Every structure is written in C-alpha cells, then in structure tokens.
C-alpha positions in Angstrom: 10.2 -4.8 -27.5 9.7 -4.2 -23.8 6.3 -3.8 -22.1 5.0 -0.3 -21.5 4.6 0.6 -17.8 0.9 0.0 -18.1 1.5 -3.5 -19.5 3.9 -4.2 -16.7 1.3 -3.3 -14.2 -1.3 -5.5 -15.8 1.2 -8.5 -15.9 2.0 -7.8 -12.3 -1.6 -7.9 -11.3 -2.2 -11.1 -13.2 0.9 -12.6 -11.6 -0.7 -11.7 -8.1 -4.0 -13.2 -9.3 -2.2 -16.6 -9.6 0.3 -16.5 -6.8 -2.2 -15.1 -4.2 -5.2 -16.9 -5.7 -7.3 -13.8 -6.0 -10.9 -14.0 -6.9 -11.9 -10.3 -6.8 -11.7 -8.5 -10.1 -11.7 -5.2 -8.1 -8.5 -6.3 -6.3 -6.7 -7.4 -9.5 -7.7 -4.2 -11.3 -6.5 -2.0 -8.4 -3.0 -3.6 -8.5 -3.1 -3.1 -12.3 -4.0 0.6 -11.9 -2.1 2.2 -9.0 1.4 3.3 -10.0 3.7 1.9 -7.3 6.5 4.1 -8.4 4.7 7.2 -7.2 4.8 5.9 -3.6 8.4 4.5 -3.2 10.5 7.5 -4.4 12.9 7.7 -7.3 15.0 4.7 -8.4 17.2 2.8 -8.5 15.5 1.1 -5.6 16.6 -1.2 -2.8 14.6 -4.4 -3.0 14.0 -7.4 -0.7 12.9 -10.7 -2.1 10.4 -12.7 0.1 12.8 -15.6 -0.5 15.8 -13.8 0.9 14.8 -11.3 3.5 18.3 -10.9 5.0 19.8 -8.6 2.4 18.6 -5.8 0.2 19.8 -5.6 -3.5 19.7 -2.6 -5.9 17.9 -2.5 -9.2 20.2 -1.9 -12.1 18.5 1.4 -13.1 15.4 3.6 -12.3 13.1 1.8 -14.8 9.8 1.5 -12.9 9.2 -1.9 -14.4 11.5 -3.3 -11.7 8.8 -2.5 -9.1 6.2 -4.7 -10.7 7.2 -8.0 -9.1 6.2 -9.6 -5.8 9.0 -7.9 -3.8 9.3 -5.6 -0.9 10.8 -2.1 -1.7 12.7 -0.1 0.9 11.1 3.2 1.9 13.6 3.6 4.9 16.2 0.9 4.6 18.0 2.0 7.8 14.9 1.3 9.8 14.0 -1.7 7.5 10.7 -0.1 6.6 9.4 -1.5 3.3 6.6 -1.0 0.9 5.4 -4.5 1.7 4.8 -7.8 -0.1 2.1 -7.3 -2.7 0.8 -10.9 -2.7 0.3 -10.8 1.1 -1.8 -7.6 1.0 -3.7 -8.7 -2.2 -4.7 -11.9 -0.6 -5.9 -10.2 2.6 -7.9 -7.6 0.7 -9.4 -10.4 -1.5 -10.5 -12.4 1.6 -12.3 -9.4 3.1 -14.5 -9.2 0.0 -14.5 -5.5 -0.1 -17.2 -3.8 -2.1 -17.8 -0.4 -3.7 -18.7 2.1 -1.0 -17.0 0.3 1.9 -15.0 2.3 4.6 -11.6 0.9 5.4 -9.2 2.0 8.1 -5.5 1.5 7.3 -3.2 1.8 10.3 0.4 2.1 9.4 -0.2 3.5 5.9 3.5 4.2 5.2 3.8 6.2 2.0 0.2 5.3 1.0 0.6 2.7 -1.7 -1.7 0.1 -0.1 -4.1 2.8 1.0 -4.4 3.9 -2.6 -5.0 0.2 -3.6 -7.8 0.1 -1.0 -9.2 3.3 -2.4 -9.4 1.9 -5.9 -11.1 -1.3 -4.5 -13.8 0.6 -2.6 -14.3 3.2 -5.4 -15.4 6.8 -5.3 -18.4 5.9 -3.1 -16.0 4.3 -0.5 -13.7 5.8 2.0 -10.2 4.9 3.2 -8.9 6.5 6.4 -5.1 6.1 6.3 -3.2 6.6 9.6 0.5 6.9 9.8 2.4 7.5 13.1 5.7 8.5 11.4 5.6 12.1 10.5 8.1 11.7 7.6 6.1 8.9 6.0 2.8 10.7 6.6 4.2 13.8 4.8 5.3 11.6 1.9 1.9 10.1 1.8 0.2 13.5 2.0 2.4 14.7 -1.0 0.7 12.0 -3.0 -2.7 12.8 -1.8 -3.2 15.3 -4.7 -3.1 12.3 -7.0 -6.3 10.6 -7.9 -5.1 7.3 -6.3 -5.0 8.3 -2.7 -7.8 8.2 -0.2 -9.4 11.4 1.0 -8.0 11.3 4.5 -4.4 11.0 5.7 -3.9 11.4 9.5 -0.6 11.8 11.2 -0.9 10.0 14.5 1.4 11.2 17.3 1.9 9.7 20.7 -0.2 12.6 22.2 -3.1 12.2 19.7 -5.4 9.1 20.1 -7.4 8.3 17.0 -11.2 7.8 17.6 -13.1 6.0 14.9 -16.6 7.4 14.7 -17.7 6.0 11.4 -18.6 2.4 10.9 -16.0 0.5 9.0 -15.9 -2.6 6.8 -12.4 -3.5 8.1 -9.3 -2.3 9.8 -5.9 -3.2 8.4 -2.8 -2.8 10.4 0.7 -2.8 8.9 3.8 -3.7 11.0 5.1 -0.8 13.0 8.5 -0.5 14.7 7.3 2.1 17.2 4.7 1.8 20.0 1.2 2.8 18.9 -1.8 4.4 20.7 -5.1 2.7 21.3 -7.7 2.9 18.6 -11.1 3.5 20.1 -13.8 1.9 17.9 -16.8 2.7 20.0 
C-alpha cells in the first residue's frame, strides 16, 4: 500500500531532518505540513536533481508524492526558475533559530512555497513579508494567499517601486533572481 500524501510529507520532512541535519522541530513540522503541490502547479512536473542540474526530467504522472523529495521543481523552465532545493532552505531556516512571533522578510518569494514554510515556523504571532519582483510569479503566490499556509503580505516589487522595511525583522532571506533588483532600505 502506498503512503497517503500526508505520510509522504512526513517522510519528506524526516528525510530533510537527516540530510540537512535539522535541530528545530518547528522547521521539520513546517516541511511536513505545507503542501508543496499547491505552489508548483499541476503535474506531471519537470524536476531537477541536485546531483544532475544540467537536465530536467518529467515525473511519470501527476501524483503529488513525486514532489516530496529533495529536488528542484520547475516553475518556469524556460527561464530556469525552480521551486528550490528543500534541504538548502531547511538548513538555513534551522540555523537562524527562528521562533514563534518572529518577522521574516523573504525577497524572491517565487510562488510562495518557502514563504509558507517560514509562516508555519514563525506561527500565527509571527509575520512573513514576501516580496517577488516577477508579476506572474507574484500573482501565482497571491492566488495561494487565500490558503492558510501563506503569509499575510505578498508584495509585487517593480523596478519603479523600492521597498522600505519599516518593521524590525529577525531575518531577511533572498532567493536567486535572474533580474536586477532594487535596493532594500532597512533603516
């Protein structure tokens, strides 16, 4: 019998606990809770293995269990924009030792999956400000904002709109961006 999707998520989080050497139960639980399939579009999916980044391959079907491995998932293959490697982000979040109630800024939020992970980690008392420069990706992330897994704030960042951070934050995460970005003013 195959795992349920919830069991697949839990196994995925436990795999990340070992491969990324995670200590934080909040980080592990966030990866076990947030449904990755809601943020990467319908399957079958185009996948990149961290061991073979030169070439994408396609999952055999649209079973979301395929997403619960330490792989990158194409969100815009033509531009080589991917959902990101879970163990990398899990390890960084773990090292920051985020706590309930923290404020995190995520620059380059893409479709919002890792922003949703951060929102789970900082809890209802916390805040995640997710910023995405690409209007298409920001719209995809905003579509998901009605779900309980996304942060309260998604901001589309255009070249004519500098972002001014007025609240104190516990950390600022920046994902790779293929386009030039404005300055973040953290006064």
